[in-house]
GUNU-350760 format. One line per field, with one value per residue (C-alpha): residue number from 0; residue in one letter; chain; x negated, y negated, z. Coordinates in steps of 0.02 Angstrom, whole numbers. Layout:
GUNU-350760
k <- [NUM	...]
r <- [A	...]
c <- [A	...]
X <- [X	...]
Y <- [Y	...]
Z <- [Z	...]
//
This chain:
GUNU-350760
k <- [0	1	2	3	4	5	6	7	8	9	10	11	12	13	14	15	16	17	18	19	20	21	22	23	24	25	26	27	28	29	30	31	32	33	34	35	36	37	38	39	40	41	42	43	44	45	46	47	48	49	50	51	52	53	54	55	56	57	58	59	60	61	62	63	64	65	66	67	68	69	70	71	72	73	74	75	76	77	78	79	80	81	82	83	84	85	86	87	88	89	90	91	92	93	94	95	96	97	98	99	100	101	102	103	104	105	106	107	108	109	110	111	112	113	114	115	116	117	118	119	120	121	122	123	124	125	126	127	128	129	130	131	132	133	134	135	136	137	138	139	140	141	142	143	144	145	146	147	148	149	150	151	152	153	154	155	156	157	158	159	160	161	162	163	164	165	166	167	168	169	170	171	172	173	174	175	176	177	178	179	180	181	182	183	184	185	186	187	188	189	190	191	192	193	194	195	196	197	198	199	200	201	202	203	204	205	206	207	208	209	210	211	212	213	214	215	216	217	218	219	220	221	222	223	224	225	226	227	228	229	230	231	232	233	234	235	236	237	238	239	240	241	242	243	244	245	246	247	248	249	250	251	252	253	254	255	256	257	258	259	260	261	262	263	264	265	266	267	268	269	270	271	272	273	274	275	276	277	278	279	280	281	282	283	284	285	286	287	288	289	290	291	292	293	294	295	296	297	298	299	300	301	302]
r <- [X	X	X	X	X	X	X	X	X	X	X	X	X	X	X	X	X	X	X	X	X	X	X	X	X	X	X	X	X	X	X	X	X	X	X	X	X	X	X	X	X	X	X	X	X	X	X	X	X	X	X	X	X	X	X	X	X	X	X	X	X	X	X	X	X	X	X	X	X	X	X	X	X	X	X	X	X	X	X	X	X	X	X	X	X	X	X	X	X	X	X	X	X	X	X	X	X	X	X	X	X	X	X	X	X	X	X	X	X	X	X	X	X	X	X	X	X	X	X	X	X	X	X	X	X	X	X	X	X	X	X	X	X	X	X	X	X	X	X	X	X	X	X	X	X	X	X	X	X	X	X	X	X	X	X	X	X	X	X	X	X	X	X	X	X	X	X	X	X	X	X	X	X	X	X	X	X	X	X	X	X	X	X	X	X	X	X	X	X	X	X	X	X	X	X	X	X	X	X	X	X	X	X	X	X	X	X	X	X	X	X	X	X	X	X	X	X	X	X	X	X	X	X	X	X	X	X	X	X	X	X	X	X	X	X	X	X	X	X	X	X	X	X	X	X	X	X	X	X	X	X	X	X	X	X	X	X	X	X	X	X	X	X	X	X	X	X	X	X	X	X	X	X	X	X	X	X	X	X	X	X	X	X	X	X	X	X	X	X	X	X	X	X	X	X	X	X	X	X	X	X	X	X]
c <- [A	A	A	A	A	A	A	A	A	A	A	A	A	A	A	A	A	A	A	A	A	A	A	A	A	A	A	A	A	A	A	A	A	A	A	A	A	A	A	A	A	A	A	A	A	A	A	A	A	A	A	A	A	A	A	A	A	A	A	A	A	A	A	A	A	A	A	A	A	A	A	A	A	A	A	A	A	A	A	A	A	A	A	A	A	A	A	A	A	A	A	A	A	A	A	A	A	A	A	A	A	A	A	A	A	A	A	A	A	A	A	A	A	A	A	A	A	A	A	A	A	A	A	A	A	A	A	A	A	A	A	A	A	A	A	A	A	A	A	A	A	A	A	A	A	A	A	A	A	A	A	A	A	A	A	A	A	A	A	A	A	A	A	A	A	A	A	A	A	A	A	A	A	A	A	A	A	A	A	A	A	A	A	A	A	A	A	A	A	A	A	A	A	A	A	A	A	A	A	A	A	A	A	A	A	A	A	A	A	A	A	A	A	A	A	A	A	A	A	A	A	A	A	A	A	A	A	A	A	A	A	A	A	A	A	A	A	A	A	A	A	A	A	A	A	A	A	A	A	A	A	A	A	A	A	A	A	A	A	A	A	A	A	A	A	A	A	A	A	A	A	A	A	A	A	A	A	A	A	A	A	A	A	A	A	A	A	A	A	A	A	A	A	A	A	A	A	A	A	A	A	A	A]
X <- [-4556	-4457	-4466	-4501	-4394	-4488	-4376	-4422	-4520	-4422	-4586	-4595	-4428	-4468	-4620	-4525	-4379	-4517	-4595	-4423	-4403	-4574	-4535	-4370	-4453	-4593	-4453	-4359	-4522	-4553	-4384	-4400	-4252	-4193	-4243	-4122	-4129	-4150	-4167	-4150	-4181	-4107	-4086	-4005	-3960	-3874	-3776	-3674	-3618	-3783	-3915	-3961	-4091	-4159	-4195	-4242	-4304	-4323	-4357	-4367	-4422	-4359	-4374	-4378	-4276	-4362	-4488	-4537	-4564	-4610	-4576	-4680	-4690	-4722	-4597	-4448	-4478	-4303	-4333	-4176	-4074	-4145	-4092	-3912	-3895	-3959	-3836	-3689	-3664	-3708	-3686	-3824	-3819	-3893	-3949	-3898	-3927	-3896	-3895	-3879	-3829	-3678	-3696	-3682	-3528	-3484	-3562	-3617	-3548	-3728	-3813	-3849	-3931	-4037	-4042	-4178	-4037	-4000	-3914	-3784	-3754	-3713	-3553	-3590	-3419	-3454	-3576	-3719	-3620	-3481	-3589	-3668	-3504	-3414	-3453	-3418	-3242	-3221	-3283	-3151	-3267	-3186	-3213	-3317	-3434	-3443	-3506	-3638	-3692	-3705	-3799	-3918	-3954	-3979	-4092	-4196	-4228	-4262	-4100	-3998	-4010	-3927	-3764	-3652	-3759	-3703	-3823	-3850	-3916	-4055	-4227	-4248	-4328	-4210	-4064	-4156	-4158	-3987	-3957	-4069	-3975	-3810	-3887	-3965	-3791	-3711	-3814	-3873	-3952	-4057	-4093	-4124	-4215	-4230	-4380	-4309	-4453	-4487	-4408	-4503	-4659	-4823	-4821	-4636	-4670	-4795	-4678	-4531	-4645	-4699	-4515	-4462	-4600	-4546	-4371	-4413	-4518	-4394	-4237	-4299	-4201	-4252	-4324	-4337	-4420	-4431	-4562	-4671	-4807	-4943	-5019	-4845	-4808	-4981	-4961	-4778	-4762	-4812	-4811	-4794	-4703	-4771	-4662	-4715	-4656	-4487	-4408	-4455	-4542	-4643	-4820	-4891	-4836	-4972	-4991	-5041	-5149	-5175	-5143	-4959	-5014	-5040	-5054	-5083	-5269	-5346	-5250	-5274	-5463	-5491	-5597	-5465	-5334	-5440	-5468	-5271	-5236	-5350	-5284	-5110	-5169	-5257	-5093	-4991	-5127	-5111	-4918	-4937	-5047	-4907	-4989	-4881	-4917	-4946	-4782	-4669	-4758	-4726	-4543	-4515	-4583	-4477	-4326]
Y <- [-6208	-6189	-6342	-6303	-6407	-6439	-6460	-6577	-6495	-6465	-6492	-6663	-6698	-6648	-6756	-6903	-6872	-6854	-7026	-7098	-7031	-7089	-7258	-7262	-7203	-7336	-7472	-7412	-7403	-7590	-7644	-7684	-7700	-7870	-7925	-7889	-8076	-8235	-8412	-8527	-8715	-8727	-8900	-8959	-9137	-9176	-9337	-9452	-9632	-9693	-9588	-9454	-9321	-9212	-9055	-8933	-9008	-8869	-8688	-8544	-8368	-8193	-8032	-7861	-7712	-7617	-7758	-7832	-8020	-8144	-8332	-8451	-8648	-8784	-8829	-8915	-8840	-8785	-8601	-8569	-8680	-8574	-8404	-8479	-8537	-8347	-8279	-8383	-8469	-8643	-8712	-8777	-8960	-8897	-8725	-8553	-8390	-8232	-8060	-7902	-8005	-8097	-8282	-8290	-8408	-8324	-8190	-8042	-7874	-7789	-7901	-7899	-8034	-8025	-8192	-8267	-8286	-8105	-8149	-8244	-8111	-7979	-7972	-7948	-7861	-7729	-7576	-7547	-7424	-7534	-7678	-7577	-7507	-7667	-7724	-7547	-7557	-7726	-7633	-7507	-7358	-7194	-7145	-6989	-7091	-7230	-7109	-7043	-7212	-7278	-7121	-7133	-7310	-7306	-7159	-7256	-7395	-7296	-7323	-7159	-7139	-7308	-7310	-7347	-7490	-7678	-7799	-7895	-7740	-7720	-7812	-7946	-7827	-7701	-7822	-7864	-7672	-7672	-7812	-7721	-7560	-7659	-7711	-7544	-7454	-7571	-7490	-7659	-7678	-7818	-7869	-8053	-8086	-8256	-8274	-8118	-8086	-8277	-8258	-8086	-8065	-8016	-7828	-7810	-7911	-7797	-7652	-7727	-7778	-7589	-7535	-7658	-7581	-7404	-7431	-7523	-7378	-7250	-7327	-7416	-7580	-7747	-7866	-8057	-8096	-8279	-8311	-8459	-8336	-8328	-8168	-8081	-8125	-8058	-7900	-7862	-7914	-7857	-8050	-8211	-8355	-8516	-8663	-8848	-8985	-9063	-9094	-8912	-8833	-8672	-8706	-8530	-8346	-8242	-8066	-7965	-7814	-7724	-7535	-7483	-7382	-7521	-7519	-7673	-7635	-7563	-7678	-7840	-7810	-7774	-7905	-7914	-7978	-8106	-8171	-8171	-8243	-8389	-8412	-8435	-8544	-8663	-8676	-8716	-8850	-8921	-8930	-9017	-9146	-9176	-9076	-9015	-8900	-9013	-8956	-8999	-9183	-9202	-9134	-9260	-9405	-9370	-9352]
Z <- [1592	1757	1871	2050	2176	2334	2480	2625	2752	2920	3018	2944	2994	3173	3178	3123	3249	3386	3332	3333	3519	3575	3508	3602	3760	3748	3728	3878	3982	3937	4002	4186	4296	4351	4529	4663	4715	4614	4688	4544	4569	4740	4810	4974	5018	5183	5173	5301	5318	5368	5276	5141	5193	5051	5149	4996	4831	4720	4761	4638	4664	4650	4753	4667	4740	4883	4904	5081	5054	5190	5196	5299	5303	5412	5547	5477	5301	5290	5298	5398	5283	5131	5216	5250	5078	5023	5140	5071	5239	5165	4987	4898	4833	4667	4591	4626	4713	4614	4710	4608	4452	4538	4593	4782	4822	4992	5114	4998	5037	5014	5128	5316	5425	5573	5671	5790	5936	5960	6121	6035	5890	6023	6116	6307	6337	6213	6235	6127	6027	6005	5946	5810	5749	5744	5562	5504	5578	5489	5333	5362	5361	5410	5592	5565	5449	5581	5705	5594	5537	5718	5788	5642	5668	5855	5839	5706	5820	5974	6064	6055	6243	6286	6180	6340	6402	6382	6301	6465	6546	6414	6382	6251	6140	6162	6125	5959	5917	5941	5816	5698	5718	5680	5508	5461	5506	5382	5232	5165	4993	5048	5241	5285	5445	5516	5640	5738	5849	5895	6070	6124	6214	6111	6132	6099	5947	5888	5918	5823	5678	5655	5676	5529	5423	5467	5425	5260	5203	5262	5197	5043	5088	5012	5152	5152	5321	5377	5500	5581	5620	5474	5553	5559	5381	5318	5421	5366	5187	5017	4973	5066	4993	5065	5068	5079	5202	5168	5043	5010	4860	4833	4877	4823	4814	4890	4842	5003	4944	5105	5101	5131	5290	5423	5604	5729	5763	5607	5488	5582	5613	5427	5328	5196	5330	5396	5209	5179	5340	5307	5138	5193	5347	5237	5125	5276	5332	5158	5162	5331	5250	5109	4970	4848	4684	4523	4432	4593	4591	4409	4417	4575	4468	4321	4423]
//
């Protein structure tokens, strides 16, 4: 009797291959990209001949790429100190800051900073255009590309009609728009903002808040926004990182589950906005009373 030899079915092989591909796809989907910013156990102690001041005890958090995160805390909580450490302008006593996989040891190339004192960051003898263009010249960007970037940045912040004006000829709100335009033209991967609207009036502040959200959504840039204004943090952010009083730790990380489309009237009058504002407000009050998370208290005792 002849023996019939059965060949493996090509259909079975195809199904096996598809299963293998599915497994590979599932594995890749489970791997999430690392955060753009990692703050790891950052501590800052100031020392001189007469005393030692522990400003920041232990700050650890991360920010995802494309996220808009806000930081709030009591007065003197070290918010500006933290931002300077993240920007590479101040060395931590302990811990590290990692940006895009690289430890920050100086001012990172992919970062721009907007400071509170916009008047000091703009050169009064330069025009609006020249102020916005200056970092691009230092970056050695070609002239044609500089013109394109400056023009686009001025249009984005509503200053395309005043390129030849000097900062001292503009209102405070317009000067801050120049500072924001300069940061945007630089095309940063992450934008740090240190209480940038503290010195402007309420109406201008509302306009600038909406400008920041508009630029964030349009450009896809990561934003870390430091503010002392609780309402501002809830209105702007996707999350609010609440700091304790000094020596500083993270009190809480509050997710802001408001709709992405926000406006000053509808959003601020929504019941959920009020709930989130109250939650952050209560955390700030606890921080002022010296409350700390249990883990931070245990860590302090052990050290």
